[in-house]
Every structure is written in C-alpha cells, then in structure tokens.
C-alpha positions in Angstrom: 1.3 -79.4 26.9 0.3 -76.4 24.8 -0.2 -75.4 21.2 2.0 -72.5 20.2 -0.4 -70.8 17.8 -1.8 -67.4 18.5 -4.4 -65.3 16.7 -2.5 -62.1 16.8 1.2 -62.7 16.2 2.0 -59.0 16.4 0.9 -58.8 20.1 2.9 -59.9 23.2 -0.2 -61.0 25.2 -0.6 -64.7 26.2 -2.4 -67.2 24.0 -5.3 -67.3 26.4 -5.7 -63.5 26.4 -5.6 -63.5 22.6 -8.1 -66.3 22.2 -10.4 -64.4 24.6 -10.1 -61.2 22.6 -10.6 -63.1 19.4 -13.9 -64.7 20.4 -15.1 -61.4 21.9 -14.5 -59.9 18.5 -16.3 -62.5 16.4 -19.1 -63.3 18.8 -21.7 -61.4 16.9 -21.6 -63.5 13.8 -19.9 -66.6 15.1 -23.0 -68.8 14.6 -23.4 -67.6 11.0 -19.8 -68.2 10.2 -19.9 -71.7 11.7 -22.8 -72.7 9.5 -21.1 -71.4 6.4 -17.7 -72.9 7.2 -19.1 -76.4 7.8 -22.0 -76.2 5.4 -24.3 -76.7 8.4 -22.9 -80.2 9.0 -21.6 -79.3 12.4 -25.2 -79.4 13.7 -25.4 -83.1 12.7 -22.1 -83.7 14.4 -23.3 -82.1 17.6 -26.4 -84.3 17.6 -24.1 -87.4 17.6 -22.5 -86.1 20.7 -25.8 -85.4 22.4 -26.8 -89.0 21.7 -23.6 -90.3 23.3 -24.2 -88.2 26.4 -27.9 -89.1 26.5 -27.1 -92.8 26.7 -25.5 -92.3 30.1 -28.6 -90.5 31.5 -26.6 -87.7 33.2 -28.3 -85.3 35.7 -25.6 -82.6 35.8 -23.8 -81.6 32.6 -20.9 -79.2 32.1 -20.3 -77.8 28.6 -16.9 -76.2 28.4 -16.0 -73.6 25.8 -19.8 -73.3 25.4 -19.4 -70.2 23.2 -22.9 -69.1 22.1 -24.5 -72.1 23.8 -25.3 -74.4 20.9 -24.3 -77.6 22.8 -25.9 -76.5 26.0 -29.2 -75.8 24.3 -29.1 -79.1 22.4 -28.3 -81.1 25.5 -31.4 -79.7 27.2 -33.4 -82.2 25.0 -32.1 -85.1 27.2 -33.8 -83.5 30.2 -31.0 -83.4 32.8 -31.5 -81.5 36.1 -28.8 -78.9 35.4 -26.6 -77.8 32.5 -23.7 -75.3 33.0 -22.2 -73.7 30.0 -18.7 -72.2 30.7 -16.7 -70.0 28.4 -13.7 -67.6 28.8 -15.3 -65.0 26.4 -17.9 -62.6 27.8 -18.9 -61.7 24.3 -19.7 -65.2 23.3 -21.6 -65.8 26.6 -23.7 -62.7 26.0 -24.9 -64.1 22.7 -25.5 -67.5 24.4 -27.5 -66.1 27.3 -29.9 -64.5 24.8 -30.3 -67.8 23.0 -30.9 -69.6 26.2 -33.6 -67.1 27.2 -35.2 -67.2 23.7 -35.5 -71.0 24.1 -37.1 -70.7 27.6 -34.2 -72.6 29.2 -33.2 -70.0 31.9 -34.1 -72.4 34.7 -32.1 -75.3 33.2 -29.0 -73.7 31.7 -26.6 -71.5 33.6 -24.0 -69.6 31.6 -20.7 -69.0 33.5 -17.7 -66.9 32.7 -14.6 -69.0 33.5 -11.3 -70.6 32.6 -11.3 -74.2 31.5 -7.9 -74.6 33.1 -9.1 -73.4 36.5 -12.7 -74.6 36.7 -14.7 -73.0 39.5 -16.4 -76.2 40.6 -15.9 -78.8 43.3 -14.5 -82.3 42.6 -16.9 -84.9 41.1 -19.6 -82.2 40.4 -20.8 -83.4 36.9 -22.0 -86.7 35.4 -21.0 -85.6 31.9 -18.7 -83.0 30.3 -18.7 -81.9 26.7 -16.4 -79.7 24.6 -17.3 -78.6 21.1 -14.5 -77.2 19.0 -12.8 -75.9 22.1 -10.0 -78.1 23.4 -7.6 -76.9 20.7 -7.9 -73.4 22.2 -6.7 -74.5 25.6 -3.5 -72.7 26.5 -2.3 -75.8 28.5 -4.0 -78.9 27.2 -2.9 -81.2 29.9 -4.0 -78.8 32.6 -7.4 -78.3 31.1 -7.9 -82.1 30.7 -6.9 -82.8 34.3 -9.3 -80.1 35.5 -12.1 -81.7 33.5 -11.2 -85.1 35.0 -11.3 -83.5 38.5 -14.8 -82.1 38.2 -16.2 -85.2 36.5 -17.7 -87.8 38.8 -16.2 -91.3 38.9 -17.6 -93.2 35.9 -18.7 -90.0 34.2 -18.5 -89.5 30.5 -16.4 -86.9 28.6 -17.1 -86.2 25.0 -15.1 -83.9 22.7 -16.1 -82.7 19.2 -13.0 -81.3 17.5 -11.5 -80.6 14.1 -9.0 -83.1 12.7 -7.2 -83.8 9.4 -8.3 -86.1 6.6 -5.5 -88.4 5.5 -6.8 -89.9 2.3 -7.0 -88.6 -1.3 -8.9 -86.5 -2.4 -10.4 -85.4 1.0 -7.0 -84.4 2.4 -6.4 -82.1 -0.6 -9.9 -80.7 -0.5 -9.7 -80.0 3.3 -6.3 -78.3 2.9 -7.7 -76.0 0.2 -10.8 -75.2 2.2 -8.7 -74.4 5.3 -6.0 -72.4 3.5 -8.1 -70.4 1.1 -11.9 -70.6 1.7 -12.1 -70.0 5.5 -9.7 -67.0 5.4 -11.7 -65.6 2.5 -15.0 -66.0 4.3 -13.4 -64.2 7.2 -12.4 -61.3 5.0 -15.9 -61.1 3.5 -18.1 -61.5 6.6 -16.0 -60.9 9.8 -14.5 -57.7 11.2 -11.6 -59.8 12.6 -9.8 -61.4 9.6 -7.0 -62.8 11.7 -9.5 -65.0 13.7 -10.3 -66.9 10.5 -6.6 -67.4 9.8 -6.0 -68.6 13.3 -8.9 -71.1 13.4 -7.5 -73.4 10.6 -3.9 -72.9 11.9 -4.9 -74.1 15.3 -6.8 -77.0 13.8 -3.7 -78.0 11.9 -1.5 -77.8 15.0 -3.8 -79.9 17.2 -3.0 -83.6 17.8 -5.9 -85.7 16.5 -7.0 -89.3 16.3 -4.8 -91.7 18.2 -2.5 -88.9 19.3 -5.3 -87.2 21.2 -6.5 -90.6 22.5 -3.0 -91.0 24.0 -3.2 -87.5 25.6 -6.6 -88.3 27.1 -5.2 -91.6 28.6 -2.2 -89.8 29.9 -4.6 -87.4 31.8 -6.4 -90.2 33.6 -9.3 -91.0 31.2 -10.1 -94.5 30.3 -12.0 -96.4 27.6 -11.0 -93.8 25.1 -12.4 -94.0 21.6 -12.4 -91.7 18.6 -14.8 -91.6 15.7 -13.7 -89.7 12.5 -16.5 -87.6 10.8 -16.7 -86.5 7.2 -13.6 -88.5 6.1 -11.6 -87.1 9.0 -12.5 -83.4 8.8 -13.6 -83.7 12.4 -13.6 -86.3 15.2 -15.6 -87.2 18.2 -13.7 -88.5 21.2 -15.4 -90.4 24.0 -13.8 -91.2 27.3 -14.7 -91.9 30.9 -13.3 -91.1 34.4 -12.2 -94.1 36.4 -14.9 -95.4 38.7 
C-alpha cells in the first residue's frame, strides 16, 4: 500500500526520491517551520509519546524518520542504553547530528542514514520504535510497517505521531483553511522550497487516519492497537505492540 502524492509533480523520479530531495531542501529551517505550523504544540504531542514509551522501560529505541532528531533527543530523558535515529535525508541528519552533539548525547544517540522500508538492523533488535510525522511519507506503507515489526522485539511497543483530519465543526473547517492556505503561505514566506509546503498538507489529507490506520497496523501484525486524537483530531497518536 502506498500514497500516490509526490512533492514535485513535474518530475519523473519516484516518490521516495522526491521525498528525500524535499527534506534535504528544507532541512535548514525545518524546525523553525514546524514550530510555526503547529504553534509549538507539536512539542507537547511529542512529550505524550515519550511518556508512553517510558512506561515500557525500553533499553534500545529506534526512531524512524528521525529528521533533525527531536524525538531521539527527547527520548534520551528516559535513559535507555541506546537510541538510533534513522532517516532517508542526509540533510536532515546533518542538522540532527549537530543538535545531538550540542546536547552532549553523542554516546547515547546514533544517527543513521537509511530507508524505513529496508531497515539495516537484525530481527528483534529494539524494545521500542517511534515515528513522528513520518509514516505518511513511506513509499510503501505496508512494507515499512512490516519492517518495523521485524526489528521490534516480541512484546515491544510501537508509537506513531501523525497528522490526521478533524471531523467536527468548526475544527474541520479551521483545519482545512490552515492546511490549504496558511501552510503554503508560510512556505512561500520562509522556505526556499514552496512545493514542500504544498506537499505536506496534501500528504496529510491522503493518509488513512484513526480506525483506518488502526486496521492497517493490525493487518501488518501489530496487536493491542489504540489511537488517541489530539487537538480535536488535527493529529493522532497510535500505540501498538508486537506479538509476544
């Protein structure tokens, strides 16, 4: 299963290649744009994920689509033995590596260039896997989820933070206006890659959310799947486990 939305519709390259190019292009001001687009609320959402992961007391954590390392750095607070942050974009990782070093976490966090759909790790390697605003960029969603299941140890936790769609008035209308007009406008004002900030809301709109994503997780061998809407449904946290 894949989502047929690409950042650069005038190019013939694959979705994966285009997503990599896009994040390389916007890596320099990605954190700044994230804070603006979510009014800083994304930090609170991430803390909720960290709490869920902390409750399972993991020793080895994998953060997929780690980007500039926000999740990986926040997860350091729960004091695991090792955190691996993986991303397909070298540009995003370069920013993330600097942040890891600035926070004195070089010995704890390893930043790795890699593909979420072909993870360079052995089976059952991690106690917990997180993805923050990244699963909707998978070229093949099923393949990526099966790979996550493979590297997660039996009984391990998988937590996803991802955009979703409010369904009630007036939040549905406010969200649509923000996605259609405000985010692209911010992209034009503050980013050298305007198409990236047209793609991001488009990919969010195309992504299956709520019960639909719960069903996809279950289809890909996860159990005890739950989802928690945030900010009236503007985002959701999904929690699941690998069979013991």
